[in-house]
DRENMI-134938 format. One line per 3 residues: number of its first residue (from 1); their letters; for each residue x, y, z of C-alpha. Coordinates in Angstrom, 2 decimals. Layout:
# DRENMI-134938
NUM	A	X/Y/Z  ...
***
This chain:
# DRENMI-134938
1	MRA	96.25/60.78/9.84  94.89/64.20/9.26  96.86/66.13/6.69
4	APA	98.71/69.15/7.94  97.08/72.42/6.98  98.60/74.12/3.98
7	RPK	101.03/76.84/4.83  99.69/80.28/3.83  101.41/81.79/0.86
10	DEA	103.00/85.21/1.06  101.18/87.08/-1.67  102.16/90.56/-0.49
13	PSR	104.76/91.22/-3.24  102.43/90.19/-6.05  99.50/92.15/-4.62
16	ALK	101.68/95.20/-4.09  103.00/94.88/-7.65  99.43/94.83/-8.96
19	VFG	98.60/97.97/-6.96  101.74/99.74/-8.16  101.28/98.51/-11.73
22	SLL	97.76/99.91/-11.82  99.26/103.35/-11.22  101.69/103.10/-14.14
25	APT	99.51/101.08/-16.48  97.80/104.01/-18.21  99.44/104.76/-21.54
28	TVL	99.50/108.48/-20.76  101.78/107.94/-17.75  104.26/105.83/-19.68
31	TAL	104.17/108.23/-22.62  104.84/111.16/-20.28  107.87/109.35/-18.84
34	LFY	109.24/108.60/-22.30  108.60/112.20/-23.35  110.50/113.46/-20.29
37	FGV	113.51/111.25/-20.97  113.49/112.41/-24.59  113.51/116.03/-23.47
40	RHA	116.52/115.35/-21.25  118.31/113.71/-24.18  117.53/116.61/-26.53
43	TFF	118.46/119.22/-23.91  122.01/117.96/-23.44  122.46/117.11/-27.12
46	CEW	121.66/120.67/-28.19  123.51/122.16/-25.22  126.70/120.54/-26.52
49	FGV	126.49/122.90/-29.50  125.42/125.90/-27.40  121.81/125.82/-28.60
52	HYS	118.70/125.68/-26.43  116.59/122.69/-27.47  113.33/124.66/-27.44
55	VLG	114.28/126.80/-30.47  114.15/123.73/-32.72  110.49/123.04/-31.99
58	LSA	110.99/119.29/-31.70  107.76/117.31/-31.93  106.46/114.68/-29.52
61	PDY	107.56/111.82/-31.84  111.06/113.37/-31.89  111.25/113.23/-28.10
64	LIR	109.84/109.69/-27.94  112.41/108.47/-30.46  115.23/110.13/-28.52
67	SAD	114.01/108.55/-25.28  114.73/105.10/-26.71  118.39/106.06/-27.11
70	GMF	118.63/106.82/-23.39  116.63/103.82/-22.19  117.96/100.98/-24.32
73	VPL	121.03/100.22/-22.21  119.41/100.66/-18.74  116.45/98.43/-19.63
76	TVL	118.73/95.79/-21.16  121.04/95.72/-18.15  118.16/95.71/-15.68
79	SAA	116.33/92.90/-17.47  119.49/90.80/-17.85  120.44/91.27/-14.18
82	GLA	116.90/90.44/-13.03  116.77/87.28/-15.12  120.23/86.21/-13.93
85	ALW	119.23/86.68/-10.28  115.95/84.79/-10.79  117.60/81.89/-12.62
88	GYR	120.34/81.68/-10.02  117.80/81.60/-7.20  115.73/78.85/-8.85
91	LLH	118.82/76.84/-9.77  120.19/76.85/-6.22  116.77/76.09/-4.76
94	SVL	116.37/73.05/-7.01  119.93/71.73/-6.80  120.75/72.10/-3.10
97	APK	119.40/69.81/-0.45  116.70/71.35/1.79  119.05/71.55/4.78
100	MWR	121.85/73.11/2.75  119.36/75.54/1.16  118.16/76.71/4.58
103	VLA	121.75/77.22/5.75  122.58/79.23/2.63  119.39/81.29/2.87
106	RRA	120.04/82.01/6.56  123.53/83.28/5.77  122.27/85.31/2.83
109	VPV	119.97/87.42/5.03  122.71/89.51/6.75  124.56/89.75/3.44
112	LVA	121.49/91.25/1.77  121.06/93.72/4.63  124.73/94.74/4.43
115	FGL	124.55/95.18/0.67  121.34/97.17/1.07  123.01/99.59/3.50
118	VFL	126.07/99.99/1.28  124.02/100.60/-1.87  121.67/103.00/-0.11
121	LLG	124.49/105.05/1.42  126.33/105.13/-1.90  123.22/106.32/-3.73
124	LSG	122.41/108.99/-1.15  126.01/110.20/-1.26  125.48/110.83/-4.96
127	LAV	122.51/112.99/-4.03  124.39/114.90/-1.32  127.58/115.30/-3.38
130	PLL	126.57/115.09/-7.08  130.15/115.36/-8.35  131.19/112.27/-6.36
133	LYE	129.64/109.82/-8.86  129.36/112.18/-11.83  131.64/110.05/-14.00
136	VPG	129.24/107.08/-13.75  125.83/108.39/-14.92  122.88/106.55/-13.43
139	LPG	124.86/104.82/-10.67  123.33/106.76/-7.71  119.79/105.94/-8.80
142	VCV	120.60/102.28/-9.37  122.22/102.07/-5.94  119.13/103.58/-4.29
145	ALG	116.86/101.11/-6.09  119.03/98.11/-5.15  119.42/99.30/-1.57
148	VIS	115.72/99.85/-1.03  114.68/96.47/-2.40  117.39/94.52/-0.53
151	FPL	115.72/94.95/2.88  112.28/93.44/2.09  114.00/90.68/0.13
154	AER	116.08/89.85/3.21  112.96/89.90/5.37  111.10/87.64/2.94
157	LHA	114.02/85.19/2.79  114.22/85.11/6.58  110.48/84.47/6.85
160	TVA	110.76/81.64/4.31  113.53/79.96/6.28  111.65/80.39/9.56
163	GRH	108.41/79.12/8.03  106.46/82.27/8.87  104.60/84.39/6.32
166	ATG	103.08/87.70/7.28  99.56/88.36/6.08  97.30/91.36/6.08
169	VVP	97.57/94.92/4.86  100.97/95.84/6.35  103.10/93.63/4.04
172	VVQ	101.22/94.89/0.98  101.78/98.51/2.02  105.45/97.78/2.71
175	WTF	106.02/96.25/-0.71  104.07/99.04/-2.40  106.32/101.67/-0.83
178	TFV	109.33/99.54/-1.79  108.28/99.47/-5.44  107.66/103.22/-5.37
181	LAS	111.09/104.01/-3.91  112.82/101.55/-6.22  111.04/103.11/-9.21
184	IGL	112.17/106.57/-8.09  115.73/105.30/-7.98  115.42/103.79/-11.47
187	FWA	113.78/107.00/-12.74  116.74/108.94/-11.34  119.16/106.53/-13.02
190	VND	117.50/106.68/-16.45  117.18/110.46/-16.15  120.93/110.88/-15.56
193	YSA	121.80/108.30/-18.21  119.56/109.97/-20.83  121.29/113.28/-20.20
196	AVG	124.72/111.64/-20.48  123.75/109.86/-23.71  122.47/113.12/-25.21
199	EAR	125.79/114.79/-24.41  127.71/111.81/-25.80  125.71/111.96/-29.05
202	GYE	126.63/115.63/-29.35  130.30/114.74/-29.01  129.91/111.98/-31.64
205	YQT	128.37/114.46/-34.07  131.27/116.83/-33.49  133.84/114.15/-34.29
208	KLG	131.97/113.14/-37.49  131.29/116.61/-38.90  134.06/116.24/-41.46
211	TMP	132.55/113.05/-42.91  128.88/113.99/-42.79  126.95/115.08/-45.92
214	RTV	127.70/118.60/-47.04  125.01/121.24/-46.79  124.98/124.27/-49.06
217	VFS	122.75/127.18/-48.04  121.32/129.46/-50.72  119.69/132.63/-49.44
220	TKD	118.04/135.68/-50.92  119.63/137.81/-48.17  123.02/137.91/-46.57
223	IAF	122.64/135.95/-43.32  126.05/137.23/-42.17  127.18/133.95/-40.67
226	HGP	130.89/133.36/-40.18  132.56/130.22/-38.95  135.67/128.10/-39.45
229	GVT	135.65/126.71/-42.97  132.46/128.55/-43.99  132.69/130.53/-47.21
232	MTA	130.18/132.97/-48.66  129.84/133.46/-52.39  127.86/136.34/-53.86
235	CTA	125.72/135.16/-56.76  126.05/137.80/-59.50  124.09/136.01/-62.20
238	ADS	121.09/138.05/-63.23  118.78/135.03/-63.38  119.76/133.72/-59.94
241	SYR	116.87/133.65/-57.44  119.26/133.41/-54.50  121.91/136.08/-54.08
244	FRY	124.19/134.38/-51.55  125.69/130.92/-51.25  127.26/129.45/-48.08
247	DGL	129.52/126.39/-48.18  131.22/124.45/-45.41  128.12/123.66/-43.35
250	VLV	126.54/120.44/-42.05  122.90/119.87/-41.14  122.53/118.40/-37.64
253	VQS	118.79/118.51/-36.93  115.73/119.75/-38.80  112.42/119.89/-37.00
256	GGQ	109.55/122.24/-36.33  110.44/124.39/-39.32  113.96/125.04/-37.97
259	SLL	117.29/123.76/-39.25  120.33/123.48/-36.98  123.56/123.72/-38.97
262	LPR	127.20/123.67/-37.93  130.44/124.54/-39.71  132.32/121.41/-40.77
265	EWN	135.27/122.62/-38.68  133.15/123.53/-35.64  134.68/123.36/-32.16
268	RRD	133.26/123.99/-28.70  135.81/126.63/-27.77  134.67/129.37/-30.13
271	GAA	132.29/127.69/-32.58  128.85/129.09/-33.36  125.74/127.24/-34.53
274	LVL	123.32/128.45/-37.18  119.56/128.03/-36.81  117.61/128.83/-39.98
277	PRS	113.81/128.95/-40.25  112.28/127.11/-43.17  111.12/129.67/-45.72
280	NDV	111.10/130.45/-49.42  114.08/132.78/-48.88  116.38/129.88/-47.98
283	RLE	117.19/126.70/-49.90  119.35/123.81/-48.70  121.30/121.48/-50.96
286	FSR	122.95/118.26/-49.79  125.69/116.06/-51.15  128.02/113.34/-49.95
289	AEA	131.15/114.48/-48.14  133.44/113.12/-50.86  131.38/114.46/-53.78
292	ERD	133.00/117.08/-56.03  130.65/120.00/-56.49  130.74/123.13/-58.54
295	GSC	131.26/126.07/-56.21  129.39/128.53/-58.41  125.82/129.71/-58.00
***
């Protein structure tokens, strides 16, 4: 008997992934994305204290480090969910009998389509009405990504059950557009999540101001800064290089020659932040929060 011809494999997803991956492979593209997420993190972190992030002169490494804070959870969840779905698919395919597998796959097609519609509508509603899903940062983007990828997955599953595999350019183009739209949804999700994490880190700093290391500012000139718990002491000693001492401050960020300081009793209602340039006219001293220091100059 002549052997039956081998059934053509559907290589459209892998080919489309190679095409899409070639667009994101350059290091400059990935670095730009990380830089952008870091800027979003820094923007909302500084905004919590009423300071525009640009005055601090944060460097590129600062932004890249901050981007990791906003991407750790999304990447972990995405990878874990992807692995769980893949393992579940392979487990069912290997355990179930061929007939039972075809029945299950056939019933899964409309379920995938329904889930795709629900996710897509939920994600787009977050775009049309941003406040609708504001309490869950990143959810609209994730819903868009899941909704977009559900439809080609349903089509691929249906083709597998029916024993038909589309070939040619059209499937590759379809999967390429799918990866692009899904990536836009994930970009949207990480963007929102990075902003939320930056704001959350600002709130954490506010709650820990009382336990953070003390910062004492010595200045040759009166910087005329007033805040809750901040005291100014005039240095009258003749041999003192710095004429004014300020206690009750905490250093939050120092970068680009700028230091962002807050009063230890700072609050968002009427609190003010202090940004000092690094110069020979200003000296900062640090100590543990529980350390007993001499309050003289």
